[in-house]
C-alpha positions in Angstrom: 124.5 43.3 -19.0 122.1 46.0 -20.2 123.4 49.0 -22.2 121.3 51.4 -24.2 122.5 52.6 -27.6 122.4 56.2 -26.3 124.9 55.4 -23.6 127.3 53.8 -26.1 127.2 57.0 -28.1 127.9 59.1 -25.1 130.9 56.9 -24.1 132.4 57.0 -27.6 131.9 60.8 -28.0 133.5 61.4 -24.7 136.8 59.9 -25.8 136.8 60.4 -29.6 139.7 62.4 -30.9 141.4 62.7 -27.5 144.7 61.4 -26.2 144.0 59.7 -22.9 146.9 60.3 -20.4 147.5 58.7 -17.1 146.3 61.9 -15.4 142.9 61.9 -17.0 142.3 58.2 -17.5 140.0 57.9 -14.4 137.7 60.8 -15.3 134.7 61.1 -17.6 133.4 57.5 -17.3 130.0 56.2 -18.2 128.7 54.0 -15.4 125.8 51.6 -15.8 124.4 48.7 -13.6 123.4 45.1 -14.1 121.3 42.8 -11.9 119.9 39.3 -11.5 116.3 38.9 -12.8 114.0 36.8 -10.7 111.5 34.6 -12.5 108.6 35.3 -10.2 108.5 39.0 -11.3 108.0 37.9 -14.9 105.0 36.4 -16.7 103.6 36.0 -20.2 104.1 33.1 -22.7 106.5 30.4 -21.7 109.4 28.9 -23.7 111.5 25.8 -23.1 115.1 26.6 -22.6 117.9 24.2 -23.6 121.6 24.3 -22.5 124.1 22.9 -20.1 122.6 21.3 -17.0 125.8 21.7 -14.9 129.1 23.6 -15.0 130.9 20.7 -16.6 128.4 20.8 -19.4 128.0 17.1 -19.7 124.9 17.7 -21.9 124.8 20.9 -23.9 121.2 20.4 -25.0 119.6 19.5 -21.7 116.1 20.8 -21.0 116.5 23.5 -18.4 112.9 24.5 -17.8 109.9 26.1 -19.4 110.2 29.8 -18.4 108.5 33.2 -19.2 109.9 34.7 -22.4 110.5 38.1 -20.8 112.5 36.4 -18.0 114.6 34.5 -20.6 115.2 37.8 -22.5 116.2 39.5 -19.2 118.7 36.7 -18.5 120.2 37.2 -22.0 120.5 41.0 -21.2 121.9 40.7 -17.7 123.8 37.4 -17.9 122.0 35.5 -15.1 118.6 35.0 -13.5 117.1 33.0 -10.6 114.5 30.4 -11.4 111.5 30.2 -9.0 109.3 27.5 -10.5 109.5 23.9 -11.6 112.2 21.3 -10.8 115.0 23.8 -11.0 113.5 26.3 -8.6 116.2 28.0 -6.6 118.9 27.4 -9.3 120.3 30.2 -11.5 120.0 30.3 -15.2 123.2 31.8 -16.5 124.0 32.9 -20.0 127.0 34.0 -22.0 127.4 34.8 -25.7 130.0 32.0 -26.2 128.4 29.2 -24.0 124.7 29.8 -24.2 122.5 28.9 -21.2 123.6 26.8 -18.2 122.2 25.9 -14.8 124.2 26.9 -11.7 124.0 27.2 -7.9 125.3 30.8 -8.1 124.9 33.8 -10.3 128.1 34.0 -12.3 129.8 36.2 -14.9 131.0 34.9 -18.3 134.4 34.2 -16.8 132.8 31.8 -14.2 133.3 34.1 -11.2 130.5 34.4 -8.6 128.8 37.8 -8.8 128.8 39.8 -5.5 126.2 42.6 -5.1 127.8 46.0 -4.8 131.2 44.4 -5.3 131.4 42.9 -8.8 132.0 45.1 -11.8 132.9 44.8 -15.5 134.9 46.9 -17.9 136.7 46.3 -21.2 139.8 48.3 -20.5 140.5 47.6 -16.9 142.4 44.6 -15.6 140.4 41.8 -13.9 141.0 41.9 -10.1 141.5 45.7 -10.0 139.7 47.3 -7.1 138.4 50.8 -7.3 135.9 53.4 -5.9 133.5 55.8 -7.5 134.7 59.1 -6.3 132.5 61.5 -8.3 129.1 60.4 -9.7 129.0 63.0 -12.4 125.4 63.4 -13.7 122.8 60.8 -12.5 119.5 59.8 -14.1 117.8 59.9 -10.6 116.9 62.6 -8.2 117.3 60.3 -5.2 119.8 62.1 -2.9 121.2 58.9 -1.4 122.0 57.0 -4.6 125.4 58.6 -5.2 126.6 58.1 -1.7 125.5 54.4 -1.7 127.6 53.6 -4.8 130.6 55.6 -3.5 130.6 53.9 -0.1 131.8 50.5 -1.4 134.8 49.0 -3.2 134.2 47.5 -6.7 136.3 44.7 -8.2 136.7 44.2 -11.9 135.6 40.7 -12.7 135.2 40.6 -16.5 134.8 42.5 -19.7 131.6 43.0 -21.7 130.1 40.8 -24.3 131.4 41.8 -27.8 130.0 45.2 -29.0 128.4 46.1 -25.6 131.3 47.8 -23.8 133.6 50.4 -25.1 136.1 53.0 -23.7 135.6 54.3 -20.2 132.4 52.3 -19.5 132.0 50.6 -16.1 129.1 48.2 -15.3 128.3 47.6 -11.6 126.4 44.6 -10.3 123.6 45.5 -7.9 122.2 42.1 -7.0 118.8 40.4 -7.4 115.6 42.0 -8.7 113.3 42.8 -5.8 110.1 43.9 -7.5 108.2 44.0 -10.8 109.2 47.6 -11.2 112.9 47.0 -10.3 114.2 49.0 -13.2 112.4 52.1 -11.8 114.2 51.8 -8.4 117.0 54.3 -7.4 119.6 51.5 -7.7 118.9 51.0 -11.3 120.9 54.1 -12.4 123.5 55.4 -14.7 126.2 58.0 -14.3 127.6 60.2 -17.0 131.0 61.9 -16.5 131.9 59.9 -13.4 135.3 59.8 -11.8 137.0 56.6 -10.5 139.9 56.0 -8.2 142.0 52.7 -8.3 142.9 51.2 -5.0 146.4 49.7 -4.3 
C-alpha cells in the first residue's frame, strides 16, 4: 500500500494534541488508494523472485519467476501484482511484510482476504468488517469533476490494517483494482483526499 511521507505528516498533524470524540471521529481523514500492478506495464532488468508457491506455503523458497524489478518493487508497495509472462502467467504475486512473496489465484491482503475493487479498504483504527461511505471528499489532488462522486457512490469494507509504520491515525486506504496502463498513477482514480469525512453503515 503506497503512502508518501508527506501524507503521513498531514495525518499526524491533523490529530496531534486533540482529544478525538465520538462526534468528530469521522471527520478530517486522509484517504489514499492502492492497486494491483500488472507485469506487462513494467520493464527493465529482471530479477528472480523466491517465496511460497501456494497458500499452504509447502516450500517457502520456491522460485516464483523472473520478473521486472520495477514490477517487484510495485508489488512490495501495493501488496499484490498480476504476472503476465512465464509459467505463472495469470497468477498473482502477493506480498506481506511478515510472509514475504507467495503465488495465488487471487489478489489478497495480508490477512488473506480477496481484494475487491471499489469495495476493499484498510485502516489501522477501524474494525475489520466495518462498512462505510465517503461522504465528503475534502481536498483532492485532481481536478477531474467526477472523481469524488465515483468514490462516494460505493460502500467500502475494512479488510485489514496497514503494514507497520505505514498507517496512522485517521488514514483510510481504498483498493481501486488492477493497473490499466503504463501511466496508471496519473489517472483520476489514483487520488488522495485530505480532510475527508466518513460515515459508518449499520
